[in-house]
KEGUDREN-433782 format. One record per residue (C-alpha): residue number from 0; residue in one letter; x, y, z. Coordinates in Angstrom, 1 decimal. Example, Ala and Ser with C-alpha at 12.3 -4.5 7.8 and 13.67 -1.06 7.14 Angstrom:
REM KEGUDREN-433782
REC_0_A_12.3_-4.5_7.8
REC_1_S_13.7_-1.1_7.1
REM end
This chain:
REM KEGUDREN-433782
REC_0_X_92.5_25.9_-81.8
REC_1_X_91.5_27.1_-77.9
REC_2_X_89.1_29.3_-77.8
REC_3_X_90.7_33.0_-75.3
REC_4_X_87.8_35.0_-73.2
REC_5_X_90.2_37.6_-72.2
REC_6_X_93.1_39.1_-71.9
REC_7_X_95.3_39.0_-68.9
REC_8_X_97.6_42.2_-68.1
REC_9_X_101.5_40.8_-67.8
REC_10_X_102.3_43.4_-64.8
REC_11_X_99.1_43.4_-62.3
REC_12_X_96.8_40.5_-63.4
REC_13_X_94.0_42.5_-64.4
REC_14_X_91.5_41.5_-67.5
REC_15_X_91.2_43.7_-70.2
REC_16_X_90.0_43.9_-73.3
REC_17_X_92.5_43.4_-76.7
REC_18_X_93.5_46.5_-78.1
REC_19_X_94.1_48.1_-75.0
REC_20_X_97.2_50.5_-74.7
REC_21_X_96.9_50.4_-71.1
REC_22_X_96.3_48.4_-68.3
REC_23_X_92.5_49.5_-66.7
REC_24_X_94.4_48.4_-63.5
REC_25_X_97.6_49.7_-62.7
REC_26_X_97.5_52.1_-65.4
REC_27_X_101.1_50.7_-67.2
REC_28_X_102.1_49.9_-70.6
REC_29_X_99.3_46.8_-71.6
REC_30_X_101.0_43.7_-72.2
REC_31_X_98.4_40.7_-72.2
REC_32_X_98.8_37.0_-71.7
REC_33_X_95.4_35.5_-73.1
REC_34_X_93.5_33.6_-70.3
REC_35_X_91.1_30.3_-71.3
REC_36_X_87.8_30.1_-69.8
REC_37_X_89.4_26.9_-68.5
REC_38_X_92.2_28.6_-66.9
REC_39_X_89.6_31.2_-65.4
REC_40_X_87.9_27.8_-63.8
REC_41_X_90.8_26.7_-62.1
REC_42_X_91.4_30.2_-60.5
REC_43_X_87.9_29.9_-59.2
REC_44_X_88.9_26.3_-57.8
REC_45_X_92.1_27.8_-56.2
REC_46_X_89.8_30.4_-54.6
REC_47_X_87.2_28.0_-53.6
REC_48_X_89.8_25.5_-51.6
REC_49_X_91.6_28.5_-49.9
REC_50_X_88.3_30.1_-48.3
REC_51_X_87.3_26.7_-47.2
REC_52_X_90.8_26.0_-45.7
REC_53_X_90.3_28.4_-44.3
REC_54_X_86.7_28.7_-43.1
REC_55_X_87.7_25.6_-41.4
REC_56_X_90.5_26.6_-39.5
REC_57_X_88.9_29.3_-38.5
REC_58_X_85.1_27.7_-37.5
REC_59_X_87.9_25.0_-35.3
REC_60_X_89.3_27.8_-33.4
REC_61_X_85.4_29.1_-32.3
REC_62_X_84.6_25.9_-31.9
REC_63_X_87.1_25.1_-29.0
REC_64_X_85.1_27.2_-26.1
REC_65_X_88.9_26.2_-23.5
REC_66_X_91.1_28.5_-25.0
REC_67_X_95.1_28.7_-24.0
REC_68_X_98.3_29.8_-25.5
REC_69_X_98.7_26.0_-27.2
REC_70_X_95.9_26.0_-29.2
REC_71_X_96.4_30.0_-30.5
REC_72_X_99.8_28.7_-31.6
REC_73_X_98.0_25.7_-32.9
REC_74_X_95.3_27.7_-34.8
REC_75_X_97.4_30.6_-35.9
REC_76_X_100.5_28.1_-36.8
REC_77_X_97.4_26.6_-39.6
REC_78_X_96.5_29.9_-40.8
REC_79_X_100.3_30.7_-41.4
REC_80_X_101.2_27.3_-42.9
REC_81_X_97.5_28.4_-45.3
REC_82_X_98.5_31.3_-46.0
REC_83_X_102.0_31.0_-47.1
REC_84_X_100.9_27.8_-48.9
REC_85_X_98.3_29.0_-51.0
REC_86_X_100.5_32.1_-51.5
REC_87_X_103.9_30.4_-53.0
REC_88_X_101.0_28.1_-54.8
REC_89_X_101.6_30.8_-57.1
REC_90_X_104.9_31.8_-56.9
REC_91_X_105.6_33.1_-60.7
REC_92_X_102.7_35.7_-60.2
REC_93_X_102.6_36.4_-56.8
REC_94_X_107.0_37.0_-55.5
REC_95_X_106.2_41.0_-57.7
REC_96_X_104.4_41.3_-55.1
REC_97_X_107.1_41.0_-52.1
REC_98_X_108.9_43.6_-54.5
REC_99_X_108.6_47.7_-53.1
REC_100_X_109.7_49.3_-56.2
REC_101_X_107.6_52.1_-54.8
REC_102_X_108.7_52.5_-51.6
REC_103_X_108.1_56.0_-49.9
REC_104_X_109.7_57.4_-47.0
REC_105_X_106.6_60.2_-46.8
REC_106_X_103.9_57.7_-48.2
REC_107_X_105.2_55.3_-45.1
REC_108_X_105.4_58.2_-42.8
REC_109_X_101.8_60.1_-43.5
REC_110_X_100.5_56.1_-43.6
REC_111_X_101.7_55.6_-40.3
REC_112_X_99.3_58.4_-38.8
REC_113_X_96.8_57.6_-40.2
REC_114_X_96.2_54.7_-39.6
REC_115_X_97.3_55.3_-36.0
REC_116_X_94.4_58.2_-36.2
REC_117_X_91.9_56.0_-37.7
REC_118_X_92.5_53.0_-35.0
REC_119_X_92.4_55.4_-32.3
REC_120_X_88.9_56.7_-33.3
REC_121_X_87.7_53.4_-34.5
REC_122_X_88.6_51.7_-31.1
REC_123_X_86.6_54.2_-28.7
REC_124_X_83.5_54.2_-31.3
REC_125_X_83.9_50.2_-30.7
REC_126_X_84.3_50.5_-26.8
REC_127_X_81.4_53.1_-26.7
REC_128_X_79.4_50.7_-28.4
REC_129_X_80.0_47.6_-26.9
REC_130_X_79.1_50.1_-23.7
REC_131_X_76.0_50.7_-25.0
REC_132_X_74.6_48.1_-26.9
REC_133_X_75.9_44.8_-25.1
REC_134_X_77.0_46.9_-21.9
REC_135_X_80.4_44.6_-22.2
REC_136_X_83.9_45.6_-23.0
REC_137_X_85.8_43.7_-25.7
REC_138_X_89.7_43.1_-24.2
REC_139_X_92.3_41.9_-26.9
REC_140_X_94.6_40.8_-23.4
REC_141_X_92.9_38.9_-20.9
REC_142_X_93.5_35.9_-23.1
REC_143_X_97.2_36.4_-22.2
REC_144_X_97.4_38.3_-19.1
REC_145_X_97.6_35.1_-17.1
REC_146_X_101.5_34.0_-19.5
REC_147_X_104.5_35.6_-18.9
REC_148_X_105.8_38.1_-21.4
REC_149_X_101.3_38.3_-22.1
REC_150_X_102.1_41.2_-23.3
REC_151_X_104.4_40.2_-26.2
REC_152_X_102.2_37.1_-26.9
REC_153_X_99.3_39.8_-27.3
REC_154_X_101.3_42.2_-30.2
REC_155_X_103.0_39.2_-31.5
REC_156_X_99.3_37.3_-32.4
REC_157_X_96.9_40.7_-32.6
REC_158_X_99.3_42.9_-34.8
REC_159_X_102.5_40.9_-36.1
REC_160_X_100.5_37.4_-37.2
REC_161_X_97.9_38.9_-39.2
REC_162_X_100.0_41.9_-41.0
REC_163_X_102.3_39.7_-42.6
REC_164_X_100.1_36.2_-43.0
REC_165_X_96.7_37.7_-44.0
REC_166_X_98.1_40.2_-46.3
REC_167_X_99.6_37.2_-48.1
REC_168_X_96.5_35.3_-48.1
REC_169_X_93.8_38.0_-49.0
REC_170_X_96.0_40.4_-50.6
REC_171_X_98.3_38.3_-52.1
REC_172_X_97.1_34.7_-53.2
REC_173_X_93.3_35.6_-53.3
REC_174_X_93.1_39.2_-54.5
REC_175_X_95.5_38.0_-57.2
REC_176_X_93.1_35.3_-58.8
REC_177_X_90.4_37.4_-58.5
REC_178_X_91.9_40.0_-60.5
REC_179_X_92.5_36.8_-62.8
REC_180_X_88.4_36.7_-63.2
REC_181_X_87.0_40.1_-62.5
REC_182_X_88.1_43.2_-62.9
REC_183_X_89.9_45.5_-60.5
REC_184_X_86.6_46.8_-58.8
REC_185_X_84.3_44.0_-58.1
REC_186_X_88.4_42.1_-56.8
REC_187_X_88.4_44.6_-54.7
REC_188_X_85.1_43.9_-53.3
REC_189_X_84.8_40.2_-53.1
REC_190_X_88.2_39.8_-51.4
REC_191_X_87.0_42.7_-48.5
REC_192_X_83.9_40.9_-48.1
REC_193_X_85.7_37.3_-47.7
REC_194_X_88.1_39.2_-45.9
REC_195_X_85.1_40.6_-43.4
REC_196_X_83.4_37.1_-43.1
REC_197_X_86.0_34.7_-42.6
REC_198_X_86.8_37.4_-39.3
REC_199_X_82.8_36.3_-37.7
REC_200_X_82.5_39.9_-36.4
REC_201_X_79.3_41.0_-38.3
REC_202_X_79.2_44.1_-35.4
REC_203_X_82.8_45.2_-37.4
REC_204_X_81.1_46.1_-40.1
REC_205_X_80.8_49.8_-40.7
REC_206_X_85.2_49.3_-39.8
REC_207_X_86.6_46.4_-41.4
REC_208_X_84.8_46.2_-44.7
REC_209_X_86.0_49.2_-45.1
REC_210_X_89.4_48.4_-44.3
REC_211_X_90.1_45.3_-46.3
REC_212_X_88.7_47.3_-49.3
REC_213_X_91.6_50.3_-48.7
REC_214_X_94.1_47.4_-48.5
REC_215_X_93.0_45.7_-51.2
REC_216_X_93.1_49.3_-53.6
REC_217_X_97.0_49.5_-52.2
REC_218_X_98.1_46.5_-52.7
REC_219_X_96.5_47.1_-57.0
REC_220_X_98.1_50.8_-57.3
REC_221_X_100.9_49.9_-55.8
REC_222_X_101.4_46.6_-56.4
REC_223_X_103.1_45.6_-53.1
REC_224_X_101.9_43.6_-50.4
REC_225_X_104.6_46.0_-48.1
REC_226_X_102.4_49.1_-47.4
REC_227_X_99.1_46.7_-46.8
REC_228_X_101.4_45.0_-44.0
REC_229_X_102.6_48.0_-42.8
REC_230_X_98.7_49.4_-42.2
REC_231_X_97.7_46.0_-40.7
REC_232_X_100.8_46.2_-38.9
REC_233_X_100.7_50.1_-37.7
REC_234_X_96.4_49.3_-37.4
REC_235_X_96.1_46.1_-34.9
REC_236_X_99.4_47.4_-32.7
REC_237_X_97.6_50.9_-32.0
REC_238_X_94.9_48.9_-30.8
REC_239_X_97.0_46.9_-28.6
REC_240_X_98.7_50.1_-26.9
REC_241_X_95.3_51.6_-26.7
REC_242_X_94.1_49.0_-24.6
REC_243_X_97.6_48.7_-22.7
REC_244_X_98.4_51.8_-21.7
REC_245_X_95.1_54.4_-21.8
REC_246_X_91.9_52.0_-21.0
REM end
């Protein structure tokens, strides 16, 4: 008989102990599936492959110093394809994340308002630190300024694409895999740390890591990606609009 190391909640994939009446991750009545050591190792291998692919794509984009719209489309396309492919590879477990049973207009309004305020504060703090430490300003718009529909391109690549594909990749596939191997808190910390590292922006530690942790927490609590997508889109869109119209 196969040796089972732990049990898994059917609702959120959180590992738990036999005999628990409720899942420690989502609080739902515990319906568990047995997880073998071999299955855990398979999940770890899947995560390693995912992050390796993400790392290769992002490093390749950084190496190409002469950026153009064509290279932007190429690498954004690769990241989008990677996110969709990995997410679909666990479709049976991940498809529930595209549902929105906890939809609440009140929650959305509060989330949008708080996210917008946070994005404005972070944007100006980053600009202040850039001025004080490096005597320069970071511009989201300048890489697209020479192209037709430049503002639309900036919003598309800086707000729409990350909100959809990074959520599918990191709060969808990666966090789902982690929840099959470690407990909820560890899954939040690890997925957030990897999300922070893949941005290659250590200067953004003070806001990017907490941002990722909030998104991971909401994904587990609400068992959907939609709140995270809204937060991610609102945050990045606000940063773009502040640069376009207030600086």
